[in-house]
N, C-alpha and C positions, 0 to 999 in steps of 0.2 A: 616550451610552451608556445601557444599560438593565441592570437586574438580571436574573438568570436566573429564569425562571418555570416551566420544565419540564425534564425530563430529556431527554437526547439519544436516539440510536438504541440500542435494547437489544442487547447483545452476543449474537451467534449463533454457531453452528458450534462450533469448538474453543474459542471465547472465552465460551461459555455459562457462567454462574456468576460472571462478573466483576462485582463490585459497585462501581459508579461513583458511588454516592450521596455519599460524602465529597468527591469532586471537584466534583460539580454543585452542592454547597451553597456553594461559594466561587467566585463569578463574577468573573473578571478584567475582562472587557469584553463588550459586545455592540454591534456597530456595523455600519452600512452605508457607512462612509466609509473609503476605502482607506488614506489616510495615518494615520488614527487606529488602524486595525488593525495596520499595519506597526509603528508605535511601540510598541504594547502587547506584541506578540510579540517584537520585538527586545530589549526590556528584560527579558523573562522568560527567554528562551533564549539567544540569541546574535545578533550582528549578521548580517544576511543581505541578499541582493538578491532582490527579489520582482517577478515579472512576471505581471500579470493578463491573462487571455485576453480579457476585455472583457464578460463577462456580469455579472449582478447580484451584488452583494456582500451576503452575510448571514453576517458573521463573528462568531464568539463564542469565548471562551476561559474555561477553568476551571482551578483550581490546587489542588494538595494538596502538603504538605511534611512530611517527617519531619526528624530532626536532620541527615541528610546527603543524602537523596534528594529530588528534585523531580519531580513529575508534573503534566502539563498535558493537558487535552483541548482541541484546536484544531479549528475549522471555518472555512473561508473562504467557502463557498458557490460562488463562481466557480472554474473551473479555474485553477490557478496553477502557475508554475514557480519553485522556491525554490533559491537558491544560497547556503548558509550560509558565513560565514567559517569556515575550517577550524578545527575544535575540537581542542584538544590535551590538555586535562586531564580529559576525560570521554568517555564513549561514550553513545550514544542507543539506546533501545529504541523502535521504531516499532510501535505496535499499531493495526492497521487495523480500526476499529470499523464504519465504513461506507465503501463503495467502496474503491478501491485506489490505490497510488502506484507510480510508476516511479522507481527509484533508480539513479543512475549514480555509483559510487564507484570511484575509481582505474581508470577505463576499463572497468569491468565493469558491465553494465546488468542489473538484476533487476526484474521486476514482482512486487509484493507484493499479492495480492488481499485482498478483505475477509475478515476472520476470521483473518488471519495476523499473525505477529510477525517483525520484522526487526531485527537488531542491527547498528549501523553504527559503524565506527571507521576512517574514511578517513585515508590518509597524505598524499595530494597534492591531491585535489579531491573534491567531492561535489555533486550536484544532484538535486533531487527534483521530480517532476511529480505534483501531486495532481489526481485526477479531480474534475469538478464535483460538488459535494455531498459530497465526502470529509470524513470525521471521523476524527481520529487522536488516540490517547493517546501522548504522548511522555514517556518516563521518562529522566531525566538521571542517570547513574551516574558518580560521580567515579572516575577511574582509580586513585587511591590506595586506594580501598576494595577494588578488585579485587585489587591487588597492591601492598602498601606498599613493596616493594623497588624499585618503579619499572621492573620488567622487562616492558615492554609491547610490545617489538619483535617478539614472536612472534604478535601479533594480526593477523588478516586484515582486509581492508577492510570486510567485512560478510557476513552470512549470514541466510537465512530459517530460523527455528526450525522444526524438524520438528513436524508436527501431534501426534504422539504425546507430545511433550514440552510442548506448549502448556498443557494442564491443570495441570501442575506449576508453570509460570510464573504462571498465573492465581492459583493458590492462594497463592503467595508474595506476589504483587502485592496481593491482597485484604488480607492481613495488614498489609502496609506502609500501605495506604490507611486501614485501620481505626485504626492507630496515629496517623496524621496527624489523624484526626477527633477522637481523644481529647485531643490536645494536651498541655497541662500536667498533666493527670491521670495521665499516664504517667511522671512525673518519678521515681517510686520504682522504676521498672522500666528504668532506663537500660541496664543490662547486657543485659537481654533484648532491648530495642529495638535495641541495637548488633548483637546476634546476628542478628536478623531482617534488618537492613539489609545486613550483610556476606554473609549467605546468599544474598540476592537478587543482590548485586553479583558474587559468585563464580559464581553460575549463569550470568550473562551472560558473564563472562570465560571460563568453561569452554567455552562454545559458540564464542566468537570464536577460541579456540585449537584448536577441534575439527577433525576430518578434512574436514568439509564447507566449511571456510573457504576463501575465495578470497584469494590473496595477489597484490599488484601484480606484473604481468609473467608470471603463471602462467596456464595455461589454466583456464577456468571449471570448477567442480566438476561431476561427472556425478551426476545424481540419477535413479535408475530404480526405486527401491523404491516399492511401493504405487501409488497413483494421483497422487502429488505432481506429477510432471511433466505429467500430463494436466490437472490443475486449473490449474496455472500457464500452460500453453499456451492453454487456452480463456479464462482470465481476461485474458491479454495480448492476444489477438485481440479480445475483447469491448471492452477498454479503448481499442483503436486502430481501431475499426470504420470510422471515416471518415478515417483517416490512413494514409500509406504503410506497408506492411509487406513486408519482404523475408525470404528464408530465413535470412539471418544474424541478423536480429532474433529469429526463432523459436528459433534455436540458443542465443542469449544468454539468452532468457527461460526456457528449460528447462534450460540447462546441458548439453545433449547435442550430440554431434558430428553432422555432416551425415548420414552413413550410418545412424547409430544412431537419430536422430530419424525419418528416413524409414521405417526398418524398424518402429519402435515405432508410428508413426502409422498405417501400413498395418494393423498388427495390432489397434490399438485402435479406429480409425475407418474402416478399409477404404478409405483414400485417402492421397494424398501430402500433406505439410504445407501447401503452398500451395493445394491443392484444398480442404483443410479451411477455410482462410481464405475462399475464394470461397463455400463452402457456408454458412458462418456469416453472411457478409455478405448473401447472398440471403435467408436466413431473417429477418434483421433488417430488410431492405428490405421484404419482403412484409408483415411485421407492421406496419411504419410505413404502408405503402400501405393496408392494411386499416383502420387507424385514421383515415386521411385520404385517401380514394380520389380526391378531386378535385384533388390536386396534380399538377404537371407531371411526367410520367414521365422525361423526359430529365434534368431537374434532379435528380430523386431518384436516378437511376442514377449520375450523375456524382458525387453526394455520397458514394456508397459505393465509388467508384473504378472504376466501369464506364464507360470513356470510349469504347467502341466499341458503338454501340447495337444493331447486328445481332448481335454475339456475346452481348451482355447478354440479348437476347430468347431466344436459343438456350439459354443457361445457365438462364434462368428457366423456360422450358418443360420442359427436361430435369429440373429439380428438382421442379416442381409440376404438370406436365401441362397447362399452359395458358400463354398469353402474358400479359405484364403488363397489356395493355389489356383482356384478357378478365377478369382479376381486377377491374379497375376497373369495367368495364361491369356485372359481376355485383353489385357493391356499391352502385352509384349508383342 
């Protein structure tokens, strides 16, 4: 293991202003060994099952603590699927600093893109798929701080924090991290520290009880305000560019019904949802071809889900006015 020598990815978008310096000054581990990484994270958060996709490991972790809250920044490097042992005495705030995560909590799947925050409180199961290169801040909030009476039954499985509320969360989180950095020098301000911690905990609890919360067995929430559904739709497609995507997946990612998603997609993008998937895949494929024009076109097309070469060529020419082989010939 090695000590931290540099800060991670600077927060952007709605997370701008998040000061992670107190976290990055306390390095838990840095390792390229899978077992060592697993042991370090399991000890800090909770026991979990970890499946590596098979890429290179560049794992690191940093920690900050106040009297009752615990925050970690974790990075694996490789794409990973995580299945934590169900947590019962705390909830987690997942802050996507870099890349995104796909979370399935109590049968509801949500893609959380970079720059977003997700609060999770699963009842029966939860699993998370981190994109390659993903970096997350995980804030562990004890349930007893949210509601000392123990009435947690009205919590949903989880929810994405609205972007309009994210700056407020960042402000509270910054204060908590600053307190963690001061450590023992804050001992004369215990009452105020307790107020800061409980304010942050109640903010999380308020949203888990809010109208956007998904409860087990209920239909996913509908989100149509602003561009939130569009951001999550494009982020979900981008994250699964080389993996199967169906219309049901897009409905789950946006929280929209079939007819509503189709209508809104035509209004926003001028096409049906699955046509948008094809369009984005063609754009990504062309960009990769331009970076490496010498690669095999059949292999490249198959990697993006185009298993019929004739139709692929037609789609490509319809989108860019030339055949894939013409693009390659022009660049070589």
